[in-house]
C-alpha positions as a Markdown table, in Angstrom:
| # | Residue | x | y | z |
|---|---|---|---|---|
| 1 | Met | -31.0 | 57.2 | -35.8 |
| 2 | Ser | -28.3 | 55.1 | -33.0 |
| 3 | Met | -31.4 | 55.4 | -30.5 |
| 4 | Gln | -29.8 | 54.8 | -27.1 |
| 5 | Tyr | -32.3 | 54.7 | -23.9 |
| 6 | Thr | -30.4 | 54.9 | -20.6 |
| 7 | Thr | -31.2 | 57.2 | -16.8 |
| 8 | Val | -29.7 | 60.7 | -16.8 |
| 9 | Gln | -26.6 | 60.2 | -15.5 |
| 10 | Gln | -25.1 | 63.9 | -16.0 |
| 11 | Glu | -25.7 | 67.9 | -15.8 |
| 12 | Gln | -25.9 | 68.5 | -18.9 |
| 13 | Glu | -28.6 | 66.0 | -19.4 |
| 14 | Ile | -30.7 | 68.1 | -16.5 |
| 15 | Gln | -30.0 | 71.0 | -18.8 |
| 16 | Gln | -31.3 | 68.9 | -21.6 |
| 17 | Ile | -34.5 | 68.1 | -20.3 |
| 18 | Leu | -35.3 | 72.0 | -18.9 |
| 19 | Ala | -34.3 | 73.0 | -22.4 |
| 20 | Leu | -36.9 | 70.1 | -23.7 |
| 21 | Gln | -39.7 | 71.2 | -21.2 |
| 22 | Ala | -39.5 | 75.0 | -21.9 |
| 23 | Leu | -40.3 | 74.0 | -25.6 |
| 24 | Asn | -43.2 | 72.1 | -25.0 |
| 25 | His | -44.8 | 74.3 | -22.4 |
| 26 | Pro | -47.8 | 76.4 | -22.9 |
| 27 | Ile | -45.7 | 79.3 | -23.0 |
| 28 | Ala | -44.3 | 78.5 | -26.5 |
| 29 | Leu | -46.9 | 76.7 | -28.4 |
| 30 | Ser | -49.8 | 78.1 | -30.4 |
| 31 | Asp | -53.3 | 76.3 | -29.4 |
| 32 | Thr | -52.3 | 74.6 | -33.0 |
| 33 | Ala | -49.4 | 73.0 | -31.8 |
| 34 | Met | -50.8 | 71.9 | -28.8 |
| 35 | Gln | -53.7 | 70.1 | -29.9 |
| 36 | Lys | -51.3 | 68.2 | -33.2 |
| 37 | Glu | -48.1 | 67.7 | -31.0 |
| 38 | Gly | -49.3 | 67.9 | -27.3 |
| 39 | Phe | -47.6 | 70.0 | -25.0 |
| 40 | Val | -46.1 | 69.0 | -21.0 |
| 41 | Thr | -47.7 | 71.1 | -17.9 |
| 42 | Val | -44.8 | 71.3 | -15.7 |
| 43 | Arg | -41.5 | 73.7 | -15.8 |
| 44 | His | -39.5 | 71.7 | -13.0 |
| 45 | Glu | -37.3 | 73.7 | -11.0 |
| 46 | Pro | -33.6 | 72.7 | -11.6 |
| 47 | Asn | -33.1 | 72.3 | -8.2 |
| 48 | Val | -35.5 | 69.6 | -7.9 |
| 49 | Leu | -35.0 | 68.0 | -11.5 |
| 50 | Arg | -31.9 | 67.7 | -10.1 |
| 51 | Gln | -32.9 | 66.0 | -6.1 |
| 52 | Met | -35.6 | 63.4 | -8.3 |
| 53 | Asn | -32.4 | 61.9 | -10.4 |
| 54 | Ala | -30.1 | 62.3 | -7.3 |
| 55 | Leu | -32.3 | 59.5 | -5.5 |
| 56 | Tyr | -34.2 | 57.5 | -8.5 |
| 57 | Pro | -32.4 | 58.6 | -12.2 |
| 58 | Ser | -35.4 | 59.0 | -15.2 |
| 59 | Val | -35.1 | 57.5 | -17.8 |
| 60 | Ile | -33.9 | 59.7 | -21.2 |
| 61 | Ala | -33.8 | 58.7 | -24.7 |
| 62 | Val | -30.2 | 59.8 | -26.6 |
| 63 | Asp | -29.2 | 60.3 | -30.1 |
| 64 | Gly | -25.3 | 61.1 | -30.1 |
| 65 | Ala | -25.7 | 63.5 | -27.9 |
| 66 | Gln | -29.1 | 65.2 | -28.7 |
| 67 | Leu | -31.6 | 64.5 | -26.3 |
| 68 | Ala | -34.5 | 63.1 | -27.8 |
| 69 | Gly | -37.1 | 62.7 | -24.7 |
| 70 | Tyr | -37.5 | 61.9 | -21.0 |
| 71 | Cys | -39.4 | 59.7 | -18.8 |
| 72 | Leu | -39.1 | 61.2 | -15.4 |
| 73 | Val | -39.9 | 59.4 | -12.0 |
| 74 | Met | -40.9 | 61.5 | -9.4 |
| 75 | Leu | -40.9 | 59.8 | -6.1 |
| 76 | Arg | -43.2 | 60.2 | -3.8 |
| 77 | Gln | -41.4 | 62.0 | -1.2 |
| 78 | Phe | -41.6 | 65.2 | -4.2 |
| 79 | Ala | -45.3 | 65.4 | -3.6 |
| 80 | Glu | -44.8 | 69.0 | -2.2 |
| 81 | Ala | -41.7 | 69.8 | -4.7 |
| 82 | Val | -44.0 | 71.1 | -7.3 |
| 83 | Pro | -46.9 | 72.9 | -5.9 |
| 84 | Val | -49.3 | 72.7 | -9.3 |
| 85 | Leu | -49.0 | 68.7 | -8.4 |
| 86 | Val | -50.0 | 68.7 | -5.1 |
| 87 | Pro | -53.4 | 68.7 | -5.5 |
| 88 | Met | -52.7 | 65.3 | -7.7 |
| 89 | Phe | -50.4 | 63.4 | -5.2 |
| 90 | Asn | -53.4 | 64.5 | -2.5 |
| 91 | Arg | -56.0 | 62.8 | -5.0 |
| 92 | Leu | -53.9 | 59.8 | -5.8 |
| 93 | Glu | -53.8 | 58.7 | -2.1 |
| 94 | Ser | -57.8 | 58.2 | -1.9 |
| 95 | Leu | -57.2 | 55.9 | -4.9 |
| 96 | Thr | -57.5 | 52.6 | -5.6 |
| 97 | Trp | -55.4 | 50.4 | -8.3 |
| 98 | Asn | -55.8 | 46.4 | -9.2 |
| 99 | Gly | -57.9 | 46.5 | -5.5 |
| 100 | Lys | -55.9 | 48.3 | -3.8 |
| 101 | Leu | -55.5 | 51.3 | -2.0 |
| 102 | Leu | -52.8 | 53.6 | -3.8 |
| 103 | Arg | -51.4 | 54.3 | -0.5 |
| 104 | Glu | -50.7 | 50.6 | 0.2 |
| 105 | Ser | -48.7 | 49.7 | -2.6 |
| 106 | Arg | -45.6 | 50.6 | -4.4 |
| 107 | Trp | -45.9 | 52.9 | -7.0 |
| 108 | Phe | -44.4 | 56.5 | -8.6 |
| 109 | Val | -45.6 | 58.9 | -10.4 |
| 110 | Met | -44.4 | 59.2 | -14.0 |
| 111 | Gly | -43.2 | 63.3 | -13.2 |
| 112 | Gln | -43.5 | 63.8 | -17.3 |
| 113 | Val | -42.7 | 62.7 | -20.6 |
| 114 | Cys | -41.6 | 64.5 | -24.1 |
| 115 | Val | -40.3 | 63.5 | -27.2 |
| 116 | Ala | -38.6 | 66.2 | -29.2 |
| 117 | Leu | -40.2 | 67.0 | -31.8 |
| 118 | Gly | -37.9 | 65.5 | -34.6 |
| 119 | Tyr | -37.9 | 62.3 | -33.0 |
| 120 | Arg | -41.7 | 61.9 | -32.6 |
| 121 | Gly | -43.6 | 58.6 | -34.3 |
| 122 | Gln | -40.5 | 57.1 | -34.6 |
| 123 | Gly | -40.8 | 54.7 | -31.2 |
| 124 | Val | -39.3 | 56.9 | -29.0 |
| 125 | Phe | -42.1 | 57.3 | -26.7 |
| 126 | Asp | -42.6 | 53.4 | -26.5 |
| 127 | Gly | -38.8 | 52.4 | -26.4 |
| 128 | Met | -38.5 | 55.1 | -23.2 |
| 129 | Tyr | -41.4 | 53.4 | -21.2 |
| 130 | Ala | -39.7 | 50.4 | -22.1 |
| 131 | Lys | -36.7 | 50.9 | -20.6 |
| 132 | Leu | -38.8 | 52.8 | -17.9 |
| 133 | Lys | -40.8 | 49.3 | -17.0 |
| 134 | Glu | -37.3 | 47.8 | -16.8 |
| 135 | His | -35.7 | 50.1 | -14.6 |
| 136 | Cys | -38.1 | 50.3 | -11.9 |
| 137 | Arg | -39.8 | 47.1 | -11.7 |
| 138 | Ala | -37.5 | 46.0 | -9.0 |
| 139 | Asp | -38.9 | 48.6 | -6.5 |
| 140 | Phe | -42.1 | 49.4 | -8.2 |
| 141 | Asp | -45.2 | 48.1 | -8.7 |
| 142 | Phe | -47.0 | 50.4 | -11.4 |
| 143 | Val | -46.2 | 53.7 | -12.4 |
| 144 | Val | -49.2 | 56.7 | -12.2 |
| 145 | Thr | -49.5 | 59.7 | -13.7 |
| 146 | Gln | -52.0 | 62.5 | -15.2 |
| 147 | Val | -52.5 | 63.9 | -18.6 |
| 148 | Ala | -55.0 | 66.7 | -19.4 |
| 149 | Ala | -57.9 | 65.7 | -21.2 |
| 150 | Arg | -56.9 | 68.5 | -24.2 |
| 151 | Asn | -53.8 | 66.8 | -24.8 |
| 152 | Ala | -54.8 | 63.9 | -27.1 |
| 153 | Arg | -51.8 | 63.1 | -28.5 |
| 154 | Ser | -50.2 | 62.1 | -24.8 |
| 155 | Leu | -53.8 | 60.6 | -24.1 |
| 156 | Arg | -53.2 | 58.0 | -27.2 |
| 157 | Ala | -49.6 | 57.1 | -26.5 |
| 158 | His | -50.4 | 56.6 | -23.2 |
| 159 | Glu | -53.0 | 53.9 | -24.2 |
| 160 | Arg | -50.9 | 52.6 | -27.0 |
| 161 | Val | -48.1 | 51.3 | -24.1 |
| 162 | Gly | -50.3 | 49.8 | -21.9 |
| 163 | Phe | -52.2 | 53.0 | -19.3 |
| 164 | Glu | -55.2 | 52.3 | -18.0 |
| 165 | Thr | -57.6 | 54.7 | -16.9 |
| 166 | Val | -58.1 | 55.1 | -13.1 |
| 167 | Glu | -60.5 | 58.2 | -13.0 |
| 168 | Ile | -61.4 | 61.0 | -14.7 |
| 169 | Tyr | -62.2 | 63.9 | -13.2 |
| 170 | Pro | -62.8 | 68.0 | -13.3 |
| 171 | Asp | -60.5 | 70.3 | -12.1 |
| 172 | Ala | -61.7 | 73.6 | -11.3 |
| 173 | Ala | -59.1 | 75.6 | -10.3 |
| 174 | Ala | -56.2 | 74.4 | -13.1 |
| 175 | Gly | -59.6 | 74.8 | -15.6 |
| 176 | Glu | -58.8 | 70.9 | -16.8 |
| 177 | Ile | -60.2 | 67.8 | -17.0 |
| 178 | Trp | -57.8 | 65.0 | -15.8 |
| 179 | His | -57.1 | 61.5 | -16.9 |
| 180 | Val | -55.6 | 59.4 | -14.0 |
| 181 | Ile | -53.8 | 56.6 | -15.2 |
| 182 | Ala | -51.7 | 53.9 | -14.4 |
| 183 | Met | -49.4 | 51.1 | -15.4 |
| 184 | Asp | -48.3 | 48.1 | -14.2 |
| 185 | Leu | -44.7 | 47.2 | -14.4 |
């Protein structure tokens, strides 16, 4: 494995991200697979993903021509671009991190992170977050996201790389309990 951690540069990488999302979305997974391997909640529209990367390129892990994983940088101006995430963005505006209101701080949302099945357990998740910190540190103070309580693998991985809980709340509309988590850059 000759893993490289870089940022999205080409349309082909956008297409690979969309394909990896499709493979790891609950529509494509059994309940057993979701419990064991985790899952992604959102499938981004191609144009939204292109616009996100045009404004601030996301981090990817590549092994030769193969996409091994991605960490999507979602700037606050995309709050309305993914309807299912609007409630999260609205909630973030009233929360605090490190004693400051989020709305008064420099942050972005981890729009999604995913490691391809054949690359899990090999440090790719940690490597992408190390690259993300390096890539975003000059422009942001921290990254924030939310993870479904039933996505135990993702919660453990985020905790391992330094995310801390900001809030846990039930979302009856989505049928989920969410962990809002943040990590200093």
